[in-house]
N, CA, C and O atoms as a MOPAC input file, in Angstrom:
PM7 MOZYME 1SCF
protein

 N    -32.54600 1    32.12200 1   -67.45000 1
 C    -31.88900 1    32.24800 1   -68.73800 1
 C    -30.72100 1    33.22300 1   -68.62200 1
 O    -30.76700 1    34.18500 1   -67.85600 1
 N    -29.68500 1    32.95600 1   -69.39100 1
 C    -28.53900 1    33.86000 1   -69.42400 1
 C    -28.83200 1    35.01500 1   -70.36100 1
 O    -29.87600 1    35.04200 1   -71.01300 1
 N    -27.91100 1    35.97500 1   -70.42900 1
 C    -28.08600 1    37.14600 1   -71.28500 1
 C    -28.24300 1    36.74100 1   -72.74800 1
 O    -28.89500 1    37.45100 1   -73.51400 1
 N    -27.65500 1    35.60900 1   -73.15100 1
 C    -27.74500 1    35.15200 1   -74.54100 1
 C    -29.05900 1    34.44600 1   -74.82100 1
 O    -29.34000 1    34.11300 1   -75.97200 1
 N    -29.87000 1    34.20900 1   -73.80100 1
 C    -31.13200 1    33.50100 1   -73.97400 1
 C    -31.00700 1    32.01000 1   -73.75200 1
 O    -32.01700 1    31.30900 1   -73.70200 1
 N    -29.77900 1    31.50600 1   -73.61700 1
 C    -29.55700 1    30.08900 1   -73.37200 1
 C    -29.75700 1    29.78000 1   -71.89000 1
 O    -29.75100 1    30.67400 1   -71.04400 1
 N    -29.92900 1    28.52600 1   -71.60700 1
 C    -30.01900 1    28.10700 1   -70.20900 1
 C    -28.69100 1    28.41700 1   -69.51600 1
 O    -27.63700 1    28.35100 1   -70.14800 1
 N    -28.73100 1    28.75100 1   -68.23000 1
 C    -27.47900 1    29.01700 1   -67.50600 1
 C    -26.59800 1    27.76000 1   -67.47700 1
 O    -27.09900 1    26.63600 1   -67.42800 1
 N    -25.29400 1    27.97200 1   -67.50900 1
 C    -24.37100 1    26.83700 1   -67.41400 1
 C    -24.43800 1    26.25200 1   -66.00700 1
 O    -24.92700 1    26.88500 1   -65.07200 1
 N    -23.93400 1    25.03400 1   -65.88500 1
 C    -23.87900 1    24.40300 1   -64.56900 1
 C    -23.05100 1    25.25800 1   -63.61300 1
 O    -23.34000 1    25.30700 1   -62.41700 1
 N    -22.01800 1    25.93500 1   -64.13300 1
 C    -21.19300 1    26.78200 1   -63.27100 1
 C    -21.97200 1    28.01000 1   -62.80400 1
 O    -21.83500 1    28.43000 1   -61.65500 1
 N    -22.77300 1    28.57800 1   -63.67100 1
 C    -23.61800 1    29.71100 1   -63.25300 1
 C    -24.62100 1    29.27300 1   -62.19900 1
 O    -24.95900 1    30.03800 1   -61.29600 1
 N    -25.08300 1    28.07100 1   -62.31400 1
 C    -26.02800 1    27.55100 1   -61.31200 1
 C    -25.32900 1    27.31200 1   -59.97400 1
 O    -25.94800 1    27.45000 1   -58.91900 1
 N    -24.04300 1    26.95500 1   -60.00900 1
 C    -23.26500 1    26.84200 1   -58.76500 1
 C    -23.05800 1    28.22800 1   -58.16900 1
 O    -23.21700 1    28.41100 1   -56.96200 1
 N    -22.70400 1    29.20700 1   -59.00000 1
 C    -22.53200 1    30.59000 1   -58.52800 1
 C    -23.80300 1    31.07400 1   -57.85000 1
 O    -23.74100 1    31.73100 1   -56.81100 1
 N    -24.96900 1    30.75000 1   -58.43700 1
 C    -26.26400 1    31.17900 1   -57.89800 1
 C    -26.71000 1    30.32300 1   -56.71200 1
 O    -27.77000 1    30.56500 1   -56.13300 1
 N    -25.90200 1    29.32400 1   -56.35300 1
 C    -26.20100 1    28.40700 1   -55.24700 1
 C    -27.44800 1    27.55800 1   -55.53000 1
 O    -28.13200 1    27.12000 1   -54.60500 1
 N    -27.73000 1    27.33300 1   -56.80800 1
 C    -28.83100 1    26.44800 1   -57.20300 1
 C    -28.38400 1    24.99100 1   -57.19500 1
 O    -29.20300 1    24.08400 1   -57.04000 1
 N    -27.08600 1    24.77000 1   -57.36200 1
 C    -26.49500 1    23.43900 1   -57.32900 1
 C    -25.44700 1    23.45500 1   -56.22600 1
 O    -24.61400 1    24.36000 1   -56.18300 1
 N    -25.47400 1    22.47000 1   -55.33400 1
 C    -24.47300 1    22.46800 1   -54.25400 1
 C    -23.08200 1    22.14800 1   -54.78800 1
 O    -22.92000 1    21.39800 1   -55.75000 1
 N    -22.09600 1    22.73100 1   -54.14500 1
 C    -20.69500 1    22.48200 1   -54.48800 1
 C    -19.84700 1    22.75000 1   -53.25800 1
 O    -20.23200 1    23.51000 1   -52.36900 1
 N    -18.69300 1    22.11700 1   -53.22500 1
 C    -17.72800 1    22.38000 1   -52.16800 1
 C    -16.86100 1    23.54200 1   -52.62900 1
 O    -15.87700 1    23.35900 1   -53.34700 1
 N    -17.24200 1    24.73700 1   -52.20400 1
 C    -16.55500 1    25.95400 1   -52.62400 1
 C    -15.31800 1    26.13400 1   -51.75600 1
 O    -15.39600 1    26.08900 1   -50.52800 1
 N    -14.16800 1    26.34000 1   -52.41000 1
 C    -12.90700 1    26.47900 1   -51.67700 1
 C    -12.34600 1    27.89300 1   -51.74000 1
 O    -11.47100 1    28.24800 1   -50.95100 1
 N    -12.84400 1    28.70500 1   -52.67500 1
 C    -12.40100 1    30.10000 1   -52.77400 1
 C    -13.42400 1    30.88000 1   -53.57400 1
 O    -14.11400 1    30.33300 1   -54.43400 1
 N    -13.51400 1    32.18600 1   -53.27200 1
 C    -14.45900 1    33.02000 1   -53.99300 1
 C    -14.04200 1    34.48000 1   -53.87600 1
 O    -13.62500 1    34.94100 1   -52.81300 1
 N    -14.16400 1    35.19400 1   -54.98600 1
 C    -13.96800 1    36.64400 1   -55.01400 1
 C    -15.23600 1    37.23900 1   -55.62000 1
 O    -16.20700 1    36.52200 1   -55.86300 1
 N    -15.22600 1    38.51500 1   -55.85700 1
 C    -16.38300 1    39.13700 1   -56.49800 1
 C    -16.61500 1    38.60400 1   -57.90700 1
 O    -17.74800 1    38.60200 1   -58.39000 1
 N    -15.53000 1    38.14300 1   -58.58400 1
 C    -15.66000 1    37.73900 1   -59.98900 1
 C    -15.27400 1    36.29700 1   -60.28700 1
 O    -15.44800 1    35.83200 1   -61.41300 1
 N    -14.75400 1    35.58400 1   -59.29600 1
 C    -14.23000 1    34.22300 1   -59.49700 1
 C    -14.77300 1    33.30900 1   -58.40500 1
 O    -14.98400 1    33.73500 1   -57.26900 1
 N    -14.99700 1    32.04200 1   -58.76700 1
 C    -15.37400 1    31.02500 1   -57.78700 1
 C    -14.55900 1    29.76200 1   -58.07400 1
 O    -14.29100 1    29.43800 1   -59.23100 1
 N    -14.17000 1    29.05600 1   -57.01900 1
 C    -13.41300 1    27.81300 1   -57.14400 1
 C    -14.08100 1    26.75100 1   -56.28200 1
 O    -14.45300 1    27.00300 1   -55.13600 1
 N    -14.22600 1    25.56900 1   -56.85100 1
 C    -14.91800 1    24.49000 1   -56.14100 1
 C    -14.34000 1    23.14000 1   -56.54600 1
 O    -13.72400 1    23.00200 1   -57.60200 1
 N    -14.55200 1    22.14400 1   -55.68000 1
 C    -14.05300 1    20.79500 1   -55.94900 1
 C    -14.77400 1    20.20200 1   -57.15400 1
 O    -15.99300 1    20.31600 1   -57.28500 1
 N    -13.99300 1    19.56400 1   -58.03900 1
 C    -14.56000 1    18.89300 1   -59.20300 1
 C    -15.32000 1    17.65400 1   -58.73200 1
 O    -14.85700 1    16.94400 1   -57.84000 1
 N    -16.48400 1    17.39300 1   -59.32900 1
 C    -17.28100 1    16.23200 1   -58.89500 1
 C    -16.74400 1    14.91700 1   -59.45600 1
 O    -17.17900 1    13.84500 1   -59.03600 1
 N    -15.80700 1    14.98700 1   -60.39500 1
 C    -15.18800 1    13.79700 1   -60.97700 1
 C    -13.67100 1    13.99700 1   -60.97500 1
 O    -13.07000 1    14.18000 1   -62.03300 1
 N    -13.05000 1    13.96500 1   -59.79200 1
 C    -11.63200 1    14.33600 1   -59.69000 1
 C    -10.71400 1    13.41200 1   -60.48800 1
 O    -10.87700 1    12.19200 1   -60.50500 1
 N     -9.73900 1    14.04700 1   -61.14900 1
 C     -8.73900 1    13.33000 1   -61.92300 1
 C     -7.36500 1    13.36600 1   -61.25100 1
 O     -6.37900 1    12.89200 1   -61.81600 1
 N     -7.30800 1    13.92300 1   -60.06200 1
 C     -6.07400 1    13.99600 1   -59.27000 1
 C     -6.49700 1    14.13600 1   -57.80900 1
 O     -7.64400 1    14.48900 1   -57.53500 1
 N     -5.59500 1    13.86800 1   -56.87300 1
 C     -5.95800 1    13.99900 1   -55.45700 1
 C     -6.53200 1    15.37200 1   -55.10000 1
 O     -7.44200 1    15.46700 1   -54.27700 1
 N     -6.01300 1    16.42000 1   -55.70600 1
 C     -6.59700 1    17.76000 1   -55.58600 1
 C     -7.05400 1    18.14000 1   -56.99300 1
 O     -6.23500 1    18.24800 1   -57.90600 1
 N     -8.34500 1    18.34000 1   -57.16500 1
 C     -8.89500 1    18.72600 1   -58.47500 1
 C     -9.97000 1    19.77600 1   -58.23000 1
 O    -11.07600 1    19.47300 1   -57.78300 1
 N     -9.61300 1    21.01100 1   -58.53300 1
 C    -10.47300 1    22.16300 1   -58.28500 1
 C    -10.79000 1    22.84200 1   -59.60900 1
 O     -9.90500 1    23.03300 1   -60.44300 1
 N    -12.05200 1    23.20800 1   -59.79900 1
 C    -12.46900 1    23.99900 1   -60.95500 1
 C    -12.47300 1    25.46400 1   -60.52100 1
 O    -13.04700 1    25.81400 1   -59.49000 1
 N    -11.83000 1    26.31200 1   -61.31600 1
 C    -11.79700 1    27.75400 1   -61.05900 1
 C    -12.44600 1    28.41900 1   -62.26400 1
 O    -12.00100 1    28.22800 1   -63.39600 1
 N    -13.49500 1    29.19900 1   -62.02600 1
 C    -14.24700 1    29.77700 1   -63.13400 1
 C    -14.67600 1    31.20500 1   -62.82400 1
 O    -14.66700 1    31.64800 1   -61.67500 1
 N    -15.04700 1    31.89800 1   -63.87000 1
 C    -15.57800 1    33.24600 1   -63.72000 1
 C    -17.03600 1    33.16000 1   -63.30300 1
 O    -17.70600 1    32.16100 1   -63.56300 1
 N    -17.51700 1    34.19100 1   -62.66700 1
 C    -18.92900 1    34.23700 1   -62.31300 1
 C    -19.78600 1    34.66700 1   -63.50000 1
 O    -21.00000 1    34.46500 1   -63.49000 1
 N    -19.17100 1    35.25400 1   -64.51300 1
 C    -19.89400 1    35.63300 1   -65.71600 1
 C    -19.79600 1    34.52800 1   -66.75700 1
 O    -18.77000 1    33.85500 1   -66.85700 1
 N    -20.84800 1    34.34100 1   -67.52500 1
 C    -20.84700 1    33.38600 1   -68.63600 1
 C    -20.42100 1    34.03900 1   -69.94700 1
 O    -20.50200 1    33.41800 1   -71.00700 1
 N    -19.97500 1    35.26700 1   -69.87900 1
 C    -19.67300 1    36.02800 1   -71.09200 1
 C    -18.62100 1    35.35300 1   -71.97900 1
 O    -18.64300 1    35.51600 1   -73.19900 1
 N    -17.70600 1    34.60100 1   -71.37200 1
 C    -16.59900 1    34.00200 1   -72.11800 1
 C    -16.72700 1    32.48800 1   -72.11400 1
 O    -16.84300 1    31.87400 1   -71.05300 1
 N    -16.70600 1    31.88800 1   -73.29400 1
 C    -16.85300 1    30.44100 1   -73.42900 1
 C    -15.55400 1    29.69300 1   -73.15300 1
 O    -15.58000 1    28.54200 1   -72.71800 1
 N    -14.40200 1    30.34900 1   -73.40700 1
 C    -13.13100 1    29.65000 1   -73.25300 1
 C    -12.03100 1    30.66100 1   -72.91900 1
 O    -12.26400 1    31.86900 1   -72.90100 1
 N    -10.84100 1    30.14700 1   -72.65800 1
 C     -9.74000 1    30.99600 1   -72.20300 1
 C     -9.26700 1    31.95900 1   -73.29300 1
 O     -8.78700 1    33.04800 1   -72.97800 1
 N     -9.39100 1    31.58500 1   -74.54900 1
 C     -8.98400 1    32.48100 1   -75.63200 1
 C     -9.89700 1    33.70200 1   -75.65900 1
 O     -9.42400 1    34.83000 1   -75.79700 1
 N    -11.20200 1    33.48100 1   -75.52800 1
 C    -12.14800 1    34.60000 1   -75.48100 1
 C    -11.89900 1    35.47400 1   -74.25900 1
 O    -11.95700 1    36.70100 1   -74.34400 1
 N    -11.62300 1    34.84300 1   -73.12900 1
 C    -11.36900 1    35.59700 1   -71.90100 1
 C    -10.10400 1    36.44200 1   -72.03200 1
 O    -10.09800 1    37.61200 1   -71.64800 1
 N     -9.04400 1    35.86400 1   -72.56400 1
 C     -7.78700 1    36.60100 1   -72.71400 1
 C     -7.96800 1    37.81500 1   -73.61700 1
 O     -7.39600 1    38.87400 1   -73.36100 1
 N     -8.76300 1    37.66300 1   -74.67400 1
 C     -8.99400 1    38.78000 1   -75.59600 1
 C     -9.93500 1    39.81600 1   -75.00100 1
 O     -9.76200 1    41.01300 1   -75.22500 1
 N    -10.93400 1    39.36200 1   -74.24200 1
 C    -11.97700 1    40.25900 1   -73.75700 1
 C    -11.71500 1    40.91500 1   -72.42200 1
 O    -12.14600 1    42.04600 1   -72.19800 1
 N    -11.01100 1    40.22800 1   -71.52000 1
 C    -10.78600 1    40.76900 1   -70.18200 1
 C     -9.53400 1    40.13600 1   -69.56900 1
 O     -9.63500 1    39.26500 1   -68.70500 1
 N     -8.34700 1    40.57800 1   -70.02000 1
 C     -7.10800 1    39.99300 1   -69.49200 1
 C     -6.98400 1    40.10000 1   -67.97500 1
 O     -6.37600 1    39.23900 1   -67.34000 1
 N     -7.55400 1    41.14600 1   -67.39600 1
 C     -7.49700 1    41.29800 1   -65.94200 1
 C     -8.26300 1    40.20400 1   -65.22400 1
 O     -7.83400 1    39.72400 1   -64.17400 1
 N     -9.38900 1    39.81200 1   -65.78400 1
 C    -10.17900 1    38.73200 1   -65.19700 1
 C     -9.43400 1    37.40400 1   -65.33100 1
 O     -9.47000 1    36.57900 1   -64.41900 1
 N     -8.76400 1    37.19600 1   -66.45800 1
 C     -7.94200 1    35.99200 1   -66.61700 1
 C     -6.83200 1    35.97400 1   -65.56900 1
 O     -6.57000 1    34.93800 1   -64.95700 1
 N     -6.18600 1    37.10600 1   -65.36300 1
 C     -5.12300 1    37.17600 1   -64.35100 1
 C     -5.68100 1    36.87200 1   -62.96100 1
 O     -5.03000 1    36.19500 1   -62.16400 1
 N     -6.87300 1    37.36700 1   -62.67000 1
 C     -7.49200 1    37.08400 1   -61.36700 1
 C     -7.79700 1    35.59600 1   -61.22900 1
 O     -7.58600 1    35.02000 1   -60.16200 1
 N     -8.29200 1    34.96500 1   -62.29800 1
 C     -8.58600 1    33.53300 1   -62.26500 1
 C     -7.30500 1    32.74600 1   -61.97500 1
 O     -7.31200 1    31.83100 1   -61.15200 1
 N     -6.21700 1    33.09600 1   -62.64400 1
 C     -4.94200 1    32.40100 1   -62.42500 1
 C     -4.43300 1    32.64400 1   -60.99900 1
 O     -3.89800 1    31.73000 1   -60.37200 1
 N     -4.59400 1    33.85500 1   -60.49000 1
 C     -4.16000 1    34.15900 1   -59.11700 1
 C     -4.94000 1    33.33400 1   -58.09600 1
 O     -4.36300 1    32.80500 1   -57.14700 1
 N     -6.25100 1    33.22900 1   -58.29300 1
 C     -7.06800 1    32.41500 1   -57.38300 1
 C     -6.63500 1    30.95400 1   -57.47100 1
 O     -6.53000 1    30.27500 1   -56.45000 1
 N     -6.38200 1    30.47000 1   -58.68800 1
 C     -5.91200 1    29.08900 1   -58.85900 1
 C     -4.61300 1    28.86500 1   -58.09200 1
 O     -4.45300 1    27.83300 1   -57.44100 1
 N     -3.69500 1    29.80300 1   -58.16000 1
 C     -2.43500 1    29.67700 1   -57.43300 1
 C     -2.63000 1    29.65300 1   -55.93000 1
 O     -1.99200 1    28.86600 1   -55.23100 1
 N     -3.51200 1    30.51600 1   -55.42500 1
 C     -3.79400 1    30.53400 1   -53.97900 1
 C     -4.40300 1    29.20400 1   -53.53200 1
 O     -4.02200 1    28.65200 1   -52.50000 1
 N     -5.34300 1    28.70200 1   -54.31400 1
 C     -5.99000 1    27.42900 1   -53.96800 1
 C     -4.95400 1    26.30400 1   -53.95600 1
 O     -4.94400 1    25.47400 1   -53.04800 1
 N     -4.09300 1    26.28100 1   -54.95500 1
 C     -3.06600 1    25.23200 1   -55.01500 1
 C     -2.12700 1    25.31000 1   -53.82400 1
 O     -1.70300 1    24.27900 1   -53.30200 1
 N     -1.80100 1    26.51000 1   -53.39000 1
 C     -0.93100 1    26.67900 1   -52.22600 1
 C     -1.62700 1    26.20500 1   -50.95700 1
 O     -1.01000 1    25.57600 1   -50.09700 1
 N     -2.91800 1    26.51200 1   -50.84600 1
 C     -3.67400 1    26.12500 1   -49.65500 1
 C     -3.93600 1    24.62100 1   -49.58100 1
 O     -3.89800 1    24.04600 1   -48.49300 1
 N     -4.20000 1    23.97600 1   -50.71600 1
 C     -4.62900 1    22.57300 1   -50.71200 1
 C     -3.52800 1    21.58900 1   -51.05600 1
 O     -3.68800 1    20.38400 1   -50.86100 1
 N     -2.41300 1    22.09000 1   -51.56700 1
 C     -1.28800 1    21.21200 1   -51.89000 1
 C     -0.01500 1    21.94200 1   -51.49400 1
 O     -0.03000 1    22.78500 1   -50.59700 1
 N      1.06100 1    21.62600 1   -52.14800 1
 C      2.31500 1    22.28700 1   -51.80500 1
 C      2.62500 1    23.45800 1   -52.72300 1
 O      3.73900 1    23.98200 1   -52.70900 1
 N      1.64900 1    23.87100 1   -53.51700 1
 C      1.85400 1    24.98300 1   -54.43800 1
 C      2.35200 1    24.55600 1   -55.80500 1
 O      2.45400 1    25.38300 1   -56.71100 1
 N      2.66300 1    23.28000 1   -55.96900 1
 C      3.03200 1    22.74800 1   -57.28300 1
 C      1.78000 1    22.13800 1   -57.89000 1
 O      1.13200 1    21.29000 1   -57.27700 1
 N      1.44600 1    22.56900 1   -59.08900 1
 C      0.16400 1    22.14900 1   -59.65800 1
 C      0.15700 1    22.29900 1   -61.16600 1
 O      1.01700 1    22.96000 1   -61.74800 1
 N     -0.82300 1    21.67700 1   -61.78000 1
 C     -1.12100 1    21.89900 1   -63.19000 1
 C     -2.33500 1    22.79700 1   -63.25600 1
 O     -3.25300 1    22.68500 1   -62.44300 1
 N     -2.33200 1    23.68700 1   -64.22900 1
 C     -3.48700 1    24.53000 1   -64.50000 1
 C     -3.88400 1    24.24700 1   -65.93800 1
 O     -3.14400 1    24.57500 1   -66.86500 1
 N     -5.06200 1    23.63400 1   -66.13100 1
 C     -5.48800 1    23.15700 1   -67.44200 1
 C     -6.74500 1    23.88800 1   -67.88400 1
 O     -7.73100 1    23.96000 1   -67.15100 1
 N     -6.69000 1    24.43200 1   -69.10100 1
 C     -7.85400 1    25.01300 1   -69.76400 1
 C     -8.14500 1    24.15600 1   -70.98900 1
 O     -7.31900 1    24.09700 1   -71.89900 1
 N     -9.28300 1    23.49900 1   -71.03600 1
 C     -9.70500 1    22.78900 1   -72.23700 1
 C    -10.48400 1    23.78100 1   -73.09100 1
 O    -11.39100 1    24.45300 1   -72.59800 1
 N    -10.13300 1    23.87300 1   -74.36800 1
 C    -10.77300 1    24.83900 1   -75.25400 1
 C    -11.32400 1    24.10500 1   -76.46700 1
 O    -10.57600 1    23.72800 1   -77.36900 1
 N    -12.64100 1    23.90500 1   -76.48000 1
 C    -13.31000 1    23.21200 1   -77.57200 1
 C    -13.64600 1    21.77900 1   -77.20800 1
 O    -12.95700 1    21.14000 1   -76.41300 1
 N    -14.71900 1    21.29200 1   -77.80500 1
 C    -15.20300 1    19.94200 1   -77.50600 1
 C    -14.15500 1    18.87500 1   -77.80600 1
 O    -13.99700 1    17.93000 1   -77.03300 1
 N    -13.44000 1    19.01600 1   -78.91500 1
 C    -12.43900 1    18.01300 1   -79.27700 1
 C    -11.27100 1    17.99400 1   -78.29400 1
 O    -10.53800 1    17.00900 1   -78.21800 1
 N    -11.10000 1    19.07100 1   -77.55000 1
 C    -10.03100 1    19.15200 1   -76.54600 1
 C    -10.52900 1    18.73900 1   -75.16500 1
 O     -9.77600 1    18.79800 1   -74.19300 1
 N    -11.78100 1    18.32300 1   -75.06800 1
 C    -12.31100 1    17.85300 1   -73.79500 1
 C    -13.16100 1    18.84700 1   -73.04300 1
 O    -13.59200 1    18.55500 1   -71.92700 1
 N    -13.42300 1    20.02200 1   -73.61300 1
 C    -14.27600 1    20.98800 1   -72.92200 1
 C    -15.71600 1    20.50800 1   -73.00200 1
 O    -16.23500 1    20.26300 1   -74.09100 1
 N    -16.35900 1    20.37500 1   -71.85100 1
 C    -17.75300 1    19.91600 1   -71.80900 1
 C    -18.69700 1    20.99400 1   -71.30400 1
 O    -19.90100 1    20.92700 1   -71.55100 1
 N    -18.16600 1    21.99200 1   -70.59600 1
 C    -18.97000 1    23.12400 1   -70.13500 1
 C    -18.40000 1    24.36000 1   -70.82100 1
 O    -17.23400 1    24.70300 1   -70.62600 1
 N    -19.22100 1    25.02200 1   -71.62000 1
 C    -18.73200 1    26.14500 1   -72.42400 1
 C    -18.94400 1    27.46500 1   -71.69000 1
 O    -19.65100 1    28.36700 1   -72.13800 1
 N    -18.29400 1    27.51800 1   -70.54500 1
 C    -18.21100 1    28.66000 1   -69.63100 1
 C    -16.76600 1    28.58800 1   -69.16200 1
 O    -16.38000 1    27.63100 1   -68.49100 1
 N    -15.95900 1    29.59500 1   -69.51000 1
 C    -14.52000 1    29.50300 1   -69.27600 1
 C    -14.21600 1    29.00400 1   -67.86400 1
 O    -14.80600 1    29.45700 1   -66.88300 1
 N    -13.27700 1    28.05800 1   -67.79200 1
 C    -12.86500 1    27.53500 1   -66.49600 1
 C    -11.50800 1    26.85100 1   -66.63800 1
 O    -11.09400 1    26.45100 1   -67.72600 1
 N    -10.84400 1    26.73600 1   -65.51200 1
 C     -9.56300 1    26.04100 1   -65.44700 1
 C     -9.66400 1    24.93900 1   -64.41000 1
 O    -10.46700 1    25.00800 1   -63.47900 1
 N     -8.83900 1    23.93000 1   -64.58600 1
 C     -8.74100 1    22.84100 1   -63.62100 1
 C     -7.39200 1    22.94200 1   -62.91800 1
 O     -6.34800 1    22.96800 1   -63.57000 1
 N     -7.41500 1    22.99600 1   -61.59600 1
 C     -6.20800 1    22.91400 1   -60.78100 1
 C     -6.04800 1    21.44900 1   -60.40600 1
 O     -6.91600 1    20.87200 1   -59.75000 1
 N     -4.94700 1    20.85400 1   -60.81900 1
 C     -4.65800 1    19.45600 1   -60.52000 1
 C     -3.37100 1    19.40200 1   -59.71100 1
 O     -2.35100 1    19.96000 1   -60.11600 1
 N     -3.41900 1    18.72900 1   -58.56700 1
 C     -2.24400 1    18.68100 1   -57.69500 1
 C     -2.31000 1    17.46400 1   -56.79400 1
 O     -3.32700 1    16.77600 1   -56.70900 1
 N     -1.20300 1    17.22200 1   -56.12800 1
 C     -1.13800 1    16.19200 1   -55.09400 1
 C     -1.43000 1    16.83100 1   -53.75400 1
 O     -1.20900 1    18.02800 1   -53.56800 1
 N     -1.92100 1    16.04200 1   -52.82900 1
 C     -2.09900 1    16.54300 1   -51.46700 1
 C     -0.73500 1    16.58700 1   -50.80000 1
 O      0.10200 1    15.72000 1   -51.05500 1
 N     -0.49200 1    17.58200 1   -49.94700 1
 C      0.81700 1    17.64500 1   -49.29200 1
 C      1.00000 1    16.45700 1   -48.36400 1
 O      0.09500 1    16.10000 1   -47.60900 1
 N      2.17100 1    15.84900 1   -48.42500 1
 C      2.41500 1    14.69400 1   -47.56200 1
 C      3.75500 1    14.78800 1   -46.84800 1
 O      3.99300 1    14.07900 1   -45.87100 1
 N      4.63000 1    15.66200 1   -47.33700 1
 C      5.95800 1    15.72600 1   -46.74800 1
 C      6.85000 1    14.60200 1   -47.22300 1
 O      8.01100 1    14.52400 1   -46.82200 1
 N      6.32500 1    13.71600 1   -48.08200 1
 C      7.07600 1    12.57200 1   -48.58300 1
 C      7.34700 1    12.77600 1   -50.06400 1
 O      6.43000 1    12.71800 1   -50.88300 1
 N      8.60800 1    13.01400 1   -50.40800 1
 C      8.97000 1    13.26900 1   -51.80000 1
 C      8.64400 1    12.08600 1   -52.69600 1
 O      8.47000 1    12.26000 1   -53.90300 1
 N      8.55800 1    10.89000 1   -52.13500 1
 C      8.26800 1     9.70400 1   -52.93600 1
 C      6.76800 1     9.43700 1   -53.04600 1
 O      6.36300 1     8.41100 1   -53.59300 1
 N      5.94800 1    10.34100 1   -52.53700 1
 C      4.49800 1    10.11200 1   -52.50000 1
 C      3.85800 1    10.13500 1   -53.87400 1
 O      2.69800 1     9.74800 1   -54.01900 1
 N      4.58300 1    10.57600 1   -54.87600 1
 C      4.02900 1    10.58400 1   -56.21700 1
 C      4.24800 1    11.91700 1   -56.88700 1
 O      4.79500 1    12.85500 1   -56.30600 1
 N      3.80900 1    11.97000 1   -58.11700 1
 C      3.93000 1    13.19400 1   -58.87000 1
 C      2.83700 1    13.26100 1   -59.91100 1
 O      2.15900 1    12.27000 1   -60.18400 1
 N      2.67400 1    14.41100 1   -60.47700 1
 C      1.78800 1    14.58500 1   -61.61600 1
 C      2.67900 1    14.73600 1   -62.83600 1
 O      2.60200 1    15.72900 1   -63.55900 1
 N      3.52900 1    13.73200 1   -63.05500 1
 C      4.47300 1    13.78800 1   -64.16000 1
 C      3.77700 1    13.93700 1   -65.50000 1
 O      2.59400 1    13.62200 1   -65.63600 1
 N      4.50600 1    14.41300 1   -66.47000 1
 C      3.96200 1    14.61000 1   -67.81900 1
 C      3.31700 1    13.30700 1   -68.28200 1
 O      3.91200 1    12.23600 1   -68.15700 1
 N      2.11200 1    13.39900 1   -68.81300 1
 C      1.41200 1    12.21800 1   -69.32300 1
 C      0.61500 1    11.48200 1   -68.26700 1
 O      0.01800 1    10.44600 1   -68.55900 1
 N      0.59200 1    11.99700 1   -67.04000 1
 C     -0.16700 1    11.34900 1   -65.96600 1
 C     -1.02300 1    12.38700 1   -65.26500 1
 O     -0.77600 1    13.58900 1   -65.36200 1
 N     -2.00500 1    11.91800 1   -64.57800 1
 C     -2.79800 1    12.80000 1   -63.71600 1
 C     -2.70700 1    12.35000 1   -62.27200 1
 O     -3.39300 1    12.90500 1   -61.41300 1
 N     -1.89200 1    11.37500 1   -61.98900 1
 C     -1.77400 1    10.89200 1   -60.62100 1
 C     -2.94700 1     9.99200 1   -60.28500 1
 O     -3.86900 1     9.84700 1   -61.08700 1
 N     -2.92200 1     9.39700 1   -59.12900 1
 C     -4.03400 1     8.55200 1   -58.71500 1
 C     -4.85300 1     9.27000 1   -57.68300 1
 O     -4.33200 1    10.01300 1   -56.85100 1
 N     -6.13800 1     9.04100 1   -57.74700 1
 C     -7.07000 1     9.73500 1   -56.84300 1
 C     -7.23100 1     8.93400 1   -55.58200 1
 O     -7.97100 1     9.33600 1   -54.68400 1

């Protein structure tokens, strides 16, 4: 159980290594892993290890330093797995597509190919997986 008495989120269970995941980056307070339902060639979830914050608005108000660390890890992951050009998406609320109420961001990017015509994550698209 979490501090609130609720069951741990799926992300907390990944942090605790109760659920397997392809972890691509980790700090003392942040973990990043491959999304199990990718919406782009590179789709990484970056989340806090604490469940204290349900969404990015709560995180920004409660611990701006942790938000900055999450964004920094997302940038490093995007540089390592793509060409450093990426989307960083925070869904906030069920109507906006948030399904896990443990703050997290999605890094969406193309895999590096060296071919400028290989595609893009243009506005209104997520690219093909």
